[in-house]
Biopython code that builds the backbone (N, CA, C, O; Angstrom):
import numpy as np
from Bio.PDB.StructureBuilder import StructureBuilder

atoms = [
    (1, "MET", "N", (-29.387, -0.738, -20.871)),
    (1, "MET", "CA", (-29.432, -0.635, -19.424)),
    (1, "MET", "C", (-30.869, -0.846, -18.969)),
    (1, "MET", "O", (-31.804, -0.317, -19.570)),
    (2, "ARG", "N", (-31.036, -1.608, -17.923)),
    (2, "ARG", "CA", (-32.382, -1.900, -17.412)),
    (2, "ARG", "C", (-32.936, -0.701, -16.656)),
    (2, "ARG", "O", (-32.181, 0.130, -16.151)),
    (3, "SER", "N", (-34.218, -0.622, -16.586)),
    (3, "SER", "CA", (-34.847, 0.450, -15.812)),
    (3, "SER", "C", (-34.808, 0.129, -14.317)),
    (3, "SER", "O", (-34.797, 1.037, -13.486)),
    (4, "GLU", "N", (-34.785, -1.175, -13.972)),
    (4, "GLU", "CA", (-34.709, -1.591, -12.572)),
    (4, "GLU", "C", (-33.802, -2.809, -12.453)),
    (4, "GLU", "O", (-33.693, -3.614, -13.379)),
    (5, "TYR", "N", (-33.151, -2.929, -11.291)),
    (5, "TYR", "CA", (-32.293, -4.073, -11.015)),
    (5, "TYR", "C", (-32.766, -4.736, -9.730)),
    (5, "TYR", "O", (-33.238, -4.062, -8.814)),
    (6, "ASP", "N", (-32.640, -6.048, -9.664)),
    (6, "ASP", "CA", (-33.050, -6.807, -8.486)),
    (6, "ASP", "C", (-31.808, -7.151, -7.657)),
    (6, "ASP", "O", (-30.994, -7.978, -8.068)),
    (7, "PHE", "N", (-31.668, -6.515, -6.492)),
    (7, "PHE", "CA", (-30.533, -6.765, -5.600)),
    (7, "PHE", "C", (-30.919, -7.644, -4.413)),
    (7, "PHE", "O", (-30.167, -7.729, -3.441)),
    (8, "SER", "N", (-32.066, -8.289, -4.476)),
    (8, "SER", "CA", (-32.545, -9.079, -3.343)),
    (8, "SER", "C", (-31.639, -10.284, -3.063)),
    (8, "SER", "O", (-31.575, -10.750, -1.926)),
    (9, "ARG", "N", (-30.951, -10.786, -4.067)),
    (9, "ARG", "CA", (-30.075, -11.945, -3.873)),
    (9, "ARG", "C", (-28.598, -11.546, -3.897)),
    (9, "ARG", "O", (-27.729, -12.402, -4.061)),
    (10, "SER", "N", (-28.317, -10.279, -3.738)),
    (10, "SER", "CA", (-26.920, -9.819, -3.758)),
    (10, "SER", "C", (-26.233, -10.163, -2.448)),
    (10, "SER", "O", (-26.892, -10.474, -1.455)),
    (11, "ARG", "N", (-24.905, -10.107, -2.448)),
    (11, "ARG", "CA", (-24.144, -10.366, -1.228)),
    (11, "ARG", "C", (-23.101, -9.275, -1.055)),
    (11, "ARG", "O", (-22.754, -8.566, -1.999)),
    (12, "LYS", "N", (-22.615, -9.158, 0.158)),
    (12, "LYS", "CA", (-21.605, -8.141, 0.457)),
    (12, "LYS", "C", (-20.298, -8.479, -0.246)),
    (12, "LYS", "O", (-20.024, -9.636, -0.564)),
    (13, "ASN", "N", (-19.504, -7.450, -0.481)),
    (13, "ASN", "CA", (-18.204, -7.603, -1.111)),
    (13, "ASN", "C", (-17.293, -8.432, -0.195)),
    (13, "ASN", "O", (-17.018, -8.010, 0.928)),
    (14, "PRO", "N", (-16.819, -9.602, -0.648)),
    (14, "PRO", "CA", (-15.952, -10.423, 0.211)),
    (14, "PRO", "C", (-14.557, -9.828, 0.395)),
    (14, "PRO", "O", (-13.800, -10.279, 1.255)),
    (15, "TYR", "N", (-14.215, -8.827, -0.400)),
    (15, "TYR", "CA", (-12.888, -8.218, -0.326)),
    (15, "TYR", "C", (-12.896, -6.891, 0.408)),
    (15, "TYR", "O", (-11.922, -6.141, 0.336)),
    (16, "VAL", "N", (-13.977, -6.586, 1.111)),
    (16, "VAL", "CA", (-14.113, -5.276, 1.739)),
    (16, "VAL", "C", (-12.978, -4.983, 2.726)),
    (16, "VAL", "O", (-12.590, -3.825, 2.881)),
    (17, "LYS", "N", (-12.445, -5.998, 3.388)),
    (17, "LYS", "CA", (-11.358, -5.785, 4.345)),
    (17, "LYS", "C", (-10.052, -5.412, 3.648)),
    (17, "LYS", "O", (-9.149, -4.854, 4.272)),
    (18, "GLN", "N", (-9.952, -5.717, 2.366)),
    (18, "GLN", "CA", (-8.726, -5.428, 1.630)),
    (18, "GLN", "C", (-8.765, -4.054, 0.961)),
    (18, "GLN", "O", (-7.771, -3.626, 0.375)),
    (19, "LEU", "N", (-9.885, -3.369, 1.042)),
    (19, "LEU", "CA", (-9.994, -2.067, 0.395)),
    (19, "LEU", "C", (-9.087, -1.051, 1.088)),
    (19, "LEU", "O", (-8.782, -1.173, 2.275)),
    (20, "LYS", "N", (-8.676, -0.079, 0.343)),
    (20, "LYS", "CA", (-7.788, 0.952, 0.890)),
    (20, "LYS", "C", (-8.598, 2.116, 1.426)),
    (20, "LYS", "O", (-9.702, 2.394, 0.956)),
    (21, "ARG", "N", (-8.042, 2.786, 2.404)),
    (21, "ARG", "CA", (-8.670, 3.957, 2.999)),
    (21, "ARG", "C", (-7.909, 5.201, 2.551)),
    (21, "ARG", "O", (-6.682, 5.248, 2.626)),
    (22, "GLN", "N", (-8.642, 6.196, 2.089)),
    (22, "GLN", "CA", (-8.002, 7.435, 1.661)),
    (22, "GLN", "C", (-7.750, 8.312, 2.882)),
    (22, "GLN", "O", (-8.653, 8.546, 3.686)),
    (23, "ILE", "N", (-6.517, 8.793, 3.013)),
    (23, "ILE", "CA", (-6.149, 9.678, 4.117)),
    (23, "ILE", "C", (-5.344, 10.847, 3.565)),
    (23, "ILE", "O", (-4.918, 10.843, 2.410)),
    (24, "THR", "N", (-5.151, 11.829, 4.403)),
    (24, "THR", "CA", (-4.263, 12.946, 4.077)),
    (24, "THR", "C", (-3.061, 12.831, 4.998)),
    (24, "THR", "O", (-3.207, 12.702, 6.213)),
    (25, "ILE", "N", (-1.885, 12.880, 4.418)),
    (25, "ILE", "CA", (-0.654, 12.773, 5.203)),
    (25, "ILE", "C", (0.340, 13.791, 4.649)),
    (25, "ILE", "O", (0.437, 13.979, 3.436)),
    (26, "ARG", "N", (1.058, 14.430, 5.524)),
    (26, "ARG", "CA", (2.050, 15.422, 5.112)),
    (26, "ARG", "C", (3.432, 14.782, 5.164)),
    (26, "ARG", "O", (3.887, 14.333, 6.216)),
    (27, "LEU", "N", (4.087, 14.749, 4.009)),
    (27, "LEU", "CA", (5.433, 14.189, 3.899)),
    (27, "LEU", "C", (6.362, 15.280, 3.391)),
    (27, "LEU", "O", (5.958, 16.130, 2.598)),
    (28, "ASP", "N", (7.598, 15.253, 3.848)),
    (28, "ASP", "CA", (8.527, 16.266, 3.350)),
    (28, "ASP", "C", (8.915, 15.941, 1.906)),
    (28, "ASP", "O", (8.807, 14.799, 1.461)),
    (29, "ALA", "N", (9.359, 16.952, 1.200)),
    (29, "ALA", "CA", (9.648, 16.836, -0.229)),
    (29, "ALA", "C", (10.719, 15.780, -0.505)),
    (29, "ALA", "O", (10.651, 15.079, -1.514)),
    (30, "THR", "N", (11.694, 15.664, 0.373)),
    (30, "THR", "CA", (12.768, 14.684, 0.180)),
    (30, "THR", "C", (12.201, 13.263, 0.166)),
    (30, "THR", "O", (12.589, 12.448, -0.671)),
    (31, "ALA", "N", (11.289, 12.966, 1.084)),
    (31, "ALA", "CA", (10.693, 11.624, 1.148)),
    (31, "ALA", "C", (9.861, 11.341, -0.094)),
    (31, "ALA", "O", (9.949, 10.254, -0.665)),
    (32, "VAL", "N", (9.055, 12.309, -0.517)),
    (32, "VAL", "CA", (8.216, 12.124, -1.705)),
    (32, "VAL", "C", (9.084, 11.921, -2.945)),
    (32, "VAL", "O", (8.819, 11.029, -3.751)),
    (33, "ASP", "N", (10.110, 12.739, -3.096)),
    (33, "ASP", "CA", (11.007, 12.611, -4.248)),
    (33, "ASP", "C", (11.698, 11.247, -4.266)),
    (33, "ASP", "O", (11.865, 10.643, -5.326)),
    (34, "TYR", "N", (12.093, 10.774, -3.099)),
    (34, "TYR", "CA", (12.739, 9.465, -2.991)),
    (34, "TYR", "C", (11.818, 8.363, -3.511)),
    (34, "TYR", "O", (12.227, 7.539, -4.329)),
    (35, "PHE", "N", (10.575, 8.353, -3.032)),
    (35, "PHE", "CA", (9.636, 7.321, -3.448)),
    (35, "PHE", "C", (9.216, 7.489, -4.905)),
    (35, "PHE", "O", (9.006, 6.493, -5.597)),
    (36, "LYS", "N", (9.088, 8.726, -5.385)),
    (36, "LYS", "CA", (8.733, 8.948, -6.788)),
    (36, "LYS", "C", (9.821, 8.412, -7.710)),
    (36, "LYS", "O", (9.530, 7.769, -8.719)),
    (37, "GLN", "N", (11.078, 8.679, -7.356)),
    (37, "GLN", "CA", (12.196, 8.214, -8.179)),
    (37, "GLN", "C", (12.277, 6.690, -8.186)),
    (37, "GLN", "O", (12.474, 6.077, -9.235)),
    (38, "MET", "N", (12.125, 6.088, -7.018)),
    (38, "MET", "CA", (12.177, 4.636, -6.930)),
    (38, "MET", "C", (10.999, 4.003, -7.674)),
    (38, "MET", "O", (11.169, 3.001, -8.368)),
    (39, "ALA", "N", (9.813, 4.582, -7.531)),
    (39, "ALA", "CA", (8.617, 4.056, -8.196)),
    (39, "ALA", "C", (8.742, 4.146, -9.709)),
    (39, "ALA", "O", (8.320, 3.239, -10.427)),
    (40, "ALA", "N", (9.320, 5.240, -10.194)),
    (40, "ALA", "CA", (9.514, 5.393, -11.639)),
    (40, "ALA", "C", (10.414, 4.279, -12.174)),
    (40, "ALA", "O", (10.163, 3.738, -13.251)),
    (41, "GLY", "N", (11.448, 3.942, -11.430)),
    (41, "GLY", "CA", (12.340, 2.866, -11.835)),
    (41, "GLY", "C", (11.666, 1.502, -11.811)),
    (41, "GLY", "O", (12.038, 0.604, -12.566)),
    (42, "LEU", "N", (10.679, 1.352, -10.945)),
    (42, "LEU", "CA", (9.954, 0.087, -10.850)),
    (42, "LEU", "C", (8.731, 0.043, -11.756)),
    (42, "LEU", "O", (8.125, -1.013, -11.943)),
    (43, "GLY", "N", (8.367, 1.202, -12.322)),
    (43, "GLY", "CA", (7.200, 1.265, -13.205)),
    (43, "GLY", "C", (5.882, 1.151, -12.470)),
    (43, "GLY", "O", (4.959, 0.490, -12.946)),
    (44, "MET", "N", (5.783, 1.791, -11.309)),
    (44, "MET", "CA", (4.547, 1.735, -10.535)),
    (44, "MET", "C", (4.272, 3.113, -9.930)),
    (44, "MET", "O", (5.195, 3.918, -9.807)),
    (45, "PRO", "N", (3.028, 3.401, -9.551)),
    (45, "PRO", "CA", (2.719, 4.680, -8.917)),
    (45, "PRO", "C", (3.415, 4.792, -7.548)),
    (45, "PRO", "O", (3.507, 3.814, -6.806)),
    (46, "TYR", "N", (3.893, 5.986, -7.236)),
    (46, "TYR", "CA", (4.635, 6.155, -5.986)),
    (46, "TYR", "C", (3.758, 5.938, -4.760)),
    (46, "TYR", "O", (4.253, 5.504, -3.719)),
    (47, "GLN", "N", (2.451, 6.237, -4.866)),
    (47, "GLN", "CA", (1.557, 6.004, -3.725)),
    (47, "GLN", "C", (1.487, 4.514, -3.399)),
    (47, "GLN", "O", (1.449, 4.131, -2.230)),
    (48, "ASN", "N", (1.469, 3.673, -4.437)),
    (48, "ASN", "CA", (1.450, 2.226, -4.206)),
    (48, "ASN", "C", (2.741, 1.764, -3.537)),
    (48, "ASN", "O", (2.719, 0.894, -2.666)),
    (49, "LEU", "N", (3.856, 2.345, -3.946)),
    (49, "LEU", "CA", (5.137, 1.982, -3.351)),
    (49, "LEU", "C", (5.181, 2.375, -1.872)),
    (49, "LEU", "O", (5.634, 1.596, -1.034)),
    (50, "ILE", "N", (4.714, 3.570, -1.559)),
    (50, "ILE", "CA", (4.666, 4.005, -0.153)),
    (50, "ILE", "C", (3.770, 3.067, 0.645)),
    (50, "ILE", "O", (4.115, 2.691, 1.765)),
    (51, "ASN", "N", (2.616, 2.681, 0.081)),
    (51, "ASN", "CA", (1.704, 1.763, 0.757)),
    (51, "ASN", "C", (2.375, 0.411, 1.003)),
    (51, "ASN", "O", (2.274, -0.144, 2.097)),
    (52, "LEU", "N", (3.058, -0.118, -0.012)),
    (52, "LEU", "CA", (3.756, -1.399, 0.154)),
    (52, "LEU", "C", (4.827, -1.320, 1.235)),
    (52, "LEU", "O", (4.982, -2.241, 2.038)),
    (53, "PHE", "N", (5.563, -0.215, 1.250)),
    (53, "PHE", "CA", (6.611, -0.026, 2.254)),
    (53, "PHE", "C", (6.017, 0.033, 3.660)),
    (53, "PHE", "O", (6.505, -0.633, 4.572)),
    (54, "LEU", "N", (4.966, 0.829, 3.833)),
    (54, "LEU", "CA", (4.345, 0.956, 5.155)),
    (54, "LEU", "C", (3.702, -0.354, 5.602)),
    (54, "LEU", "O", (3.766, -0.707, 6.780)),
    (55, "ARG", "N", (3.082, -1.075, 4.665)),
    (55, "ARG", "CA", (2.472, -2.360, 5.012)),
    (55, "ARG", "C", (3.546, -3.353, 5.445)),
    (55, "ARG", "O", (3.343, -4.106, 6.397)),
    (56, "ASP", "N", (4.690, -3.362, 4.752)),
    (56, "ASP", "CA", (5.790, -4.236, 5.128)),
    (56, "ASP", "C", (6.286, -3.899, 6.536)),
    (56, "ASP", "O", (6.558, -4.793, 7.337)),
    (57, "CYS", "N", (6.400, -2.606, 6.827)),
    (57, "CYS", "CA", (6.816, -2.185, 8.174)),
    (57, "CYS", "C", (5.817, -2.665, 9.225)),
    (57, "CYS", "O", (6.211, -3.137, 10.291)),
    (58, "ALA", "N", (4.529, -2.543, 8.921)),
    (58, "ALA", "CA", (3.497, -2.962, 9.873)),
    (58, "ALA", "C", (3.518, -4.476, 10.082)),
    (58, "ALA", "O", (3.400, -4.949, 11.212)),
    (59, "MET", "N", (3.666, -5.228, 9.006)),
    (59, "MET", "CA", (3.666, -6.694, 9.118)),
    (59, "MET", "C", (4.868, -7.199, 9.903)),
    (59, "MET", "O", (4.770, -8.178, 10.642)),
    (60, "ARG", "N", (5.999, -6.527, 9.739)),
    (60, "ARG", "CA", (7.217, -6.933, 10.451)),
    (60, "ARG", "C", (7.352, -6.241, 11.810)),
    (60, "ARG", "O", (8.330, -6.444, 12.529)),
    (61, "LYS", "N", (6.357, -5.425, 12.143)),
    (61, "LYS", "CA", (6.343, -4.678, 13.411)),
    (61, "LYS", "C", (7.631, -3.880, 13.611)),
    (61, "LYS", "O", (8.199, -3.850, 14.702)),
    (62, "ARG", "N", (8.072, -3.241, 12.538)),
    (62, "ARG", "CA", (9.284, -2.419, 12.599)),
    (62, "ARG", "C", (9.013, -1.145, 13.376)),
    (62, "ARG", "O", (7.925, -0.573, 13.305)),
    (63, "ARG", "N", (10.001, -0.721, 14.103)),
    (63, "ARG", "CA", (9.930, 0.528, 14.860)),
    (63, "ARG", "C", (10.987, 1.462, 14.287)),
    (63, "ARG", "O", (12.094, 1.021, 13.980)),
    (64, "PRO", "N", (10.667, 2.736, 14.140)),
    (64, "PRO", "CA", (11.673, 3.657, 13.599)),
    (64, "PRO", "C", (12.831, 3.857, 14.574)),
    (64, "PRO", "O", (12.644, 3.884, 15.791)),
    (65, "VAL", "N", (14.003, 3.992, 14.025)),
    (65, "VAL", "CA", (15.183, 4.322, 14.821)),
    (65, "VAL", "C", (15.451, 5.797, 14.564)),
    (65, "VAL", "O", (15.828, 6.191, 13.460)),
    (66, "ILE", "N", (15.254, 6.591, 15.581)),
    (66, "ILE", "CA", (15.404, 8.034, 15.436)),
    (66, "ILE", "C", (16.647, 8.470, 16.197)),
    (66, "ILE", "O", (16.762, 8.243, 17.402)),
    (67, "ASP", "N", (17.561, 9.090, 15.493)),
    (67, "ASP", "CA", (18.814, 9.556, 16.086)),
    (67, "ASP", "C", (18.748, 11.082, 16.170)),
    (67, "ASP", "O", (19.198, 11.788, 15.267)),
    (68, "TRP", "N", (18.184, 11.570, 17.262)),
    (68, "TRP", "CA", (18.044, 13.012, 17.446)),
    (68, "TRP", "C", (19.393, 13.609, 17.802)),
    (68, "TRP", "O", (20.125, 13.042, 18.613)),
    (69, "PRO", "N", (19.734, 14.753, 17.205)),
    (69, "PRO", "CA", (20.994, 15.404, 17.608)),
    (69, "PRO", "C", (20.870, 15.908, 19.045)),
    (69, "PRO", "O", (19.817, 16.384, 19.470)),
    (70, "GLU", "N", (21.962, 15.789, 19.767)),
    (70, "GLU", "CA", (21.936, 16.259, 21.157)),
    (70, "GLU", "C", (21.942, 17.778, 21.193)),
    (70, "GLU", "O", (22.486, 18.437, 20.308)),
    (71, "ASP", "N", (21.326, 18.316, 22.236)),
    (71, "ASP", "CA", (21.321, 19.766, 22.401)),
    (71, "ASP", "C", (22.737, 20.243, 22.689)),
    (71, "ASP", "O", (23.477, 19.586, 23.422)),
    (72, "PRO", "N", (23.121, 21.388, 22.116)),
    (72, "PRO", "CA", (24.449, 21.914, 22.435)),
    (72, "PRO", "C", (24.510, 22.286, 23.916)),
    (72, "PRO", "O", (23.488, 22.623, 24.514)),
    (73, "PRO", "N", (25.710, 22.227, 24.511)),
    (73, "PRO", "CA", (25.817, 22.583, 25.926)),
    (73, "PRO", "C", (25.370, 24.023, 26.152)),
    (73, "PRO", "O", (25.703, 24.930, 25.390)),
    (74, "LYS", "N", (24.606, 24.198, 27.221)),
    (74, "LYS", "CA", (24.110, 25.542, 27.534)),
    (74, "LYS", "C", (25.189, 26.329, 28.260)),
    (74, "LYS", "O", (25.910, 25.802, 29.107)),
    (75, "GLN", "N", (25.278, 27.607, 27.904)),
    (75, "GLN", "CA", (26.239, 28.475, 28.579)),
    (75, "GLN", "C", (25.595, 29.030, 29.842)),
    (75, "GLN", "O", (24.416, 29.381, 29.867)),
    (76, "ARG", "N", (26.391, 29.094, 30.862)),
    (76, "ARG", "CA", (25.896, 29.649, 32.127)),
    (76, "ARG", "C", (25.823, 31.156, 32.027)),
    (76, "ARG", "O", (26.685, 31.802, 31.431)),
    (77, "VAL", "N", (24.799, 31.690, 32.608)),
    (77, "VAL", "CA", (24.609, 33.135, 32.596)),
    (77, "VAL", "C", (24.652, 33.611, 34.047)),
    (77, "VAL", "O", (23.991, 33.052, 34.923)),
    (78, "GLY", "N", (25.429, 34.635, 34.273)),
    (78, "GLY", "CA", (25.509, 35.181, 35.631)),
    (78, "GLY", "C", (26.856, 35.805, 35.898)),
    (78, "GLY", "O", (27.726, 35.824, 35.028)),
    (79, "ARG", "N", (27.029, 36.323, 37.114)),
    (79, "ARG", "CA", (28.265, 37.017, 37.463)),
    (79, "ARG", "C", (29.397, 36.053, 37.772)),
    (79, "ARG", "O", (30.563, 36.433, 37.667)),
    (80, "HIS", "N", (29.095, 34.836, 38.144)),
    (80, "HIS", "CA", (30.132, 33.925, 38.629)),
    (80, "HIS", "C", (30.596, 32.949, 37.543)),
    (80, "HIS", "O", (30.830, 31.774, 37.826)),
    (81, "GLN", "N", (30.726, 33.424, 36.324)),
    (81, "GLN", "CA", (31.232, 32.544, 35.287)),
    (81, "GLN", "C", (32.725, 32.375, 35.441)),
    (81, "GLN", "O", (33.426, 33.302, 35.849)),
    (82, "LYS", "N", (33.206, 31.202, 35.118)),
    (82, "LYS", "CA", (34.654, 30.931, 35.198)),
    (82, "LYS", "C", (35.247, 30.893, 33.840)),
    (82, "LYS", "O", (36.451, 30.679, 33.698)),
]
sb = StructureBuilder()
sb.init_structure("model")
sb.init_model(0)
sb.init_chain("A")
sb.init_seg("    ")
for serial, (resi, resn, name, xyz) in enumerate(atoms, 1):
    if name == "N":
        sb.init_residue(resn, " ", resi, " ")
    sb.init_atom(name, np.array(xyz, "f"), 0.0, 1.0, " ", f" {name:<3s}", serial, name[0])
structure = sb.get_structure()
């Protein structure tokens, strides 16, 4: 190993835009287990599979379809109930 290195002719990493960003995200156990099981079958880390899935969603501009359960009908409170 050299005692000094000359970086005067170095250049920036051309792949810097492709680097990944580390974040913290909270996922429910069912989602994590789903991706872990699928990743094991594919022979890849589950984090990479989640990244590929999310990137595919972003590239295709997919929007989640959320089917919220409707609130149960509220009961009337008071003296004039029928």
